[in-house]
C-alpha positions, 0 to 999 in steps of 0.5 A: 524934538524939545516936546519929545525930550519933555515927554522922556523926562517925565518917563520914569526909569523903572518903567523902561526896566519893566517894559524892556523886561516884559518880552522875556516871559512872554517869549518863554510862554510862547515857547511853552505853548507852541507859539514859536514853531516846531523848534521852540528852543532854537527860536527862543534862543534866537529871539533873546539874542536878537533883542540883546543885539537890538538893545546894544545897538540902541545903547550905541545910538544914544550919544549920536542921537543927542549930538545929531538930532537933539534927542536926549535918552541919556537918562535911560542909557544904564537901563538899556545897557542892563536890559541888553545884558539881561537878554544876553544872559537869557540867550546864554541860559537857553543855550546852556540849560535847554539846548546843549545841557551836557557840560563837556559838549558846551566846553567843546562847542566854545573851543571848536565852534568859532561863532560860539567862541565869538559869542562867549567873548562878547558875553565875557566883555559885557560881564564887567560892564554889567557889574559896574553899572551902578553909582558906587562903581562910577564913584570908585573907578572915577575916570577908569569907569569910562575907559572900562565901558569902552568895552561896549564897542568891542562887545557890540562888534563881536555880538553882531559878528556872532549873529552873522555867523550863526545865521544859516545861508546868506541873510540880509538882517544880520548884515544890517545889524553889523552895518549899524554897529560899524556905522555907530562906532564910526560916528562915535569916532568922528564925534570924539575926533571933532571934540578933540579938535574943538578943544585944541582950538579953544585952548590955542585961542586962549594962549 
């Protein structure tokens, strides 16, 4: 694992942004040229949304991967999170601009269709996370920054539930995504509890 970490240390963060953003124009071009099937708008909307969920799951996995396997991706956590928001925004814009288009219908769908309400809820939770993913916000918010970014957990659950609900019929893939989200949150909860117990034992040993 040390060899992998050495390679990762040499990889610049800008390369992650570049490589992570490349699928967006590529998928859009596929949609224009008929490469996404007979319903390119729906397919594009789906592809962007699924990429966003995959990146959100990767964001949740970064800390457990370091703690359990020793794989250190912390350097890229902000980049992965911002790329996730980028694809959420692409997903939303395709739905707003290319799919529905009518403002009244958009508002009606948000209010009356639970899977859209949940998806919009995830987007709203991610807005402050994206806006504060910079060094200035980290300095100004201090400890409150970490508490604010716990919204990632709720956004991940809502995003996975949205994917399950939007899928037609019984499909395994959305359930796998939801299972991964819940598993990673359980790991994080267990890790936090272990850290509190270890800290408490350390303090007791000193007194």
